[in-house]
C-alpha positions as CSV (number, residue, x, y, z in Angstrom):
1,M,110.7,100.1,105.0
2,A,108.5,99.5,108.0
3,E,108.9,96.3,109.9
4,T,106.4,94.8,112.4
5,V,106.9,92.2,115.2
6,E,104.5,90.9,117.8
7,I,105.5,90.8,121.5
8,N,103.1,89.7,124.3
9,G,100.0,90.6,122.3
10,S,101.2,94.0,121.1
11,M,102.5,94.8,117.6
12,F,105.6,97.0,117.3
13,T,106.1,98.7,113.9
14,T,109.3,100.6,113.2
15,H,109.2,103.4,110.6
16,P,112.7,104.4,109.6
17,V,113.0,108.1,108.7
18,N,115.8,110.3,107.4
19,I,117.1,112.1,110.5
20,E,118.3,115.0,108.3
21,D,114.6,115.8,107.6
22,F,114.1,116.6,111.3
23,A,117.4,118.3,112.2
24,N,116.5,121.5,114.0
25,N,112.9,121.1,112.9
26,E,110.8,119.7,115.7
27,P,107.4,120.6,114.0
28,A,108.3,118.3,111.2
29,L,108.8,115.4,113.6
30,K,105.5,116.2,115.4
31,E,103.8,116.2,112.0
32,R,105.2,112.7,111.2
33,F,103.8,111.5,114.6
34,D,100.4,113.0,113.7
35,M,100.5,111.4,110.3
36,Y,101.1,108.0,111.8
37,R,98.4,108.5,114.4
38,K,95.9,109.2,111.6
39,E,97.0,106.3,109.5
40,Y,96.7,103.8,112.3
41,K,93.3,105.2,113.4
42,D,92.0,105.0,109.9
43,A,93.2,101.4,109.6
44,G,91.4,100.4,112.9
45,K,94.6,100.0,114.9
46,N,94.7,101.3,118.5
47,I,98.0,102.9,119.4
48,I,99.4,102.2,122.8
49,N,102.6,104.1,122.6
50,M,104.9,105.9,120.1
51,N,108.6,106.6,120.5
52,T,111.6,107.6,118.5
53,Y,114.5,105.2,118.2
54,Y,118.1,105.3,117.1
55,N,120.3,102.4,116.2
56,S,124.0,103.4,115.8
57,G,124.8,100.1,113.9
58,F,128.0,99.8,116.0
59,N,128.7,96.4,117.4
60,H,130.4,96.9,120.8
61,T,131.5,93.3,120.9
62,T,133.5,93.5,117.7
63,Q,134.2,97.2,118.1
64,K,133.1,97.7,114.4
65,Q,130.5,99.6,112.5
66,E,128.5,96.7,111.1
67,D,125.2,98.3,110.1
68,E,123.9,101.6,108.8
69,K,122.8,104.1,111.4
70,E,119.0,104.2,111.7
71,F,116.6,106.8,113.2
72,G,112.9,106.3,113.2
73,I,109.5,106.1,114.9
74,E,108.3,103.0,116.7
75,V,104.6,102.5,117.1
76,E,103.2,100.0,119.6
77,W,99.6,99.0,118.7
78,V,96.8,96.5,118.9
79,Y,93.7,95.8,116.8
């Protein structure tokens, strides 16, 4: 499920994806970036930047695995 937050006038939307879908398959990841570029353009949103992200879910303070691992694509955009 995509989540969006606003920081300093830019919107940041994270799109979690299943990392297994992209293991050893870079073209599939590029296609996902292309898909998001088209979706945002069609919605009248101007993309500033796109990145992959990874959250291990590990809390280094407690030294425990507290959340699920998450891989995804983050889109920074404005209207």
